[in-house]
C-alpha positions in Angstrom: -2.0 -7.0 -13.9 -4.5 -5.1 -11.7 -4.1 -1.6 -10.3 -5.7 -0.9 -6.9 -5.7 2.2 -4.7 -6.0 2.4 -0.9 -6.6 5.3 1.5 -3.8 4.9 4.1 -2.3 6.6 7.2 1.2 6.6 5.7 2.0 10.3 6.3 5.7 10.9 5.8 9.1 9.7 4.6 9.6 7.8 7.8 6.4 5.9 7.3 7.4 5.1 3.8 10.7 3.7 5.0 8.9 1.5 7.5 6.4 0.1 5.0 8.8 -0.3 2.1 10.3 -3.7 3.1 6.8 -5.1 3.6 5.6 -4.0 0.2 8.8 -4.7 -1.7 9.0 -8.3 -0.4 5.3 -9.1 -0.9 4.7 -11.7 -3.6 2.2 -10.5 -6.1 3.0 -6.7 -5.8 4.8 -5.6 -8.9 4.9 -1.9 -8.3 3.7 0.5 -5.6 3.8 4.2 -4.7 2.2 6.5 -2.1 0.9 10.0 -2.9 1.9 11.9 0.2 0.4 15.1 -1.3 -3.0 13.6 -1.3 -5.2 14.2 1.7 -6.1 10.5 1.7 -2.4 9.4 1.3 -3.3 7.1 -1.6 -1.3 4.0 -2.0 -1.4 2.7 -5.6 -0.3 -0.9 -6.2 0.0 -3.0 -9.3 -0.6 -6.6 -8.5 -0.7 -10.0 -10.1 -3.5 -12.1 -8.6 -3.4 -10.6 -5.2 -6.7 -9.6 -3.5 -7.2 -6.3 -1.8 -7.6 -8.0 1.5 -4.0 -9.3 1.2 -2.6 -5.8 0.6 -4.6 -4.5 3.6 -3.1 -7.3 5.7 0.5 -6.4 4.5 -0.1 -2.8 5.5 -1.4 -4.0 8.9 1.7 -6.1 9.5 3.8 -3.0 8.8 1.7 -1.0 11.4 -0.5 1.0 9.0 -4.1 1.0 8.0 -5.3 0.8 4.4 -8.8 0.8 3.0 -9.6 0.1 -0.7 -10.6 3.5 -2.3 -13.9 3.5 -4.0 
């Protein structure tokens, strides 16, 4: 299992509620969380054989931006 972190524009509980079904239903994402206290709003995901570009695409479908954090 790989752990990846993304800088996002997920800013509040309402944003979390909007993105939740997309991340929960995505095949390959085992666990995820967003640190709303972080300035970069870091999304941490644990994945099984899912490339970062796929996670970014899932975020985009939900209406959010995500960029792999260095």
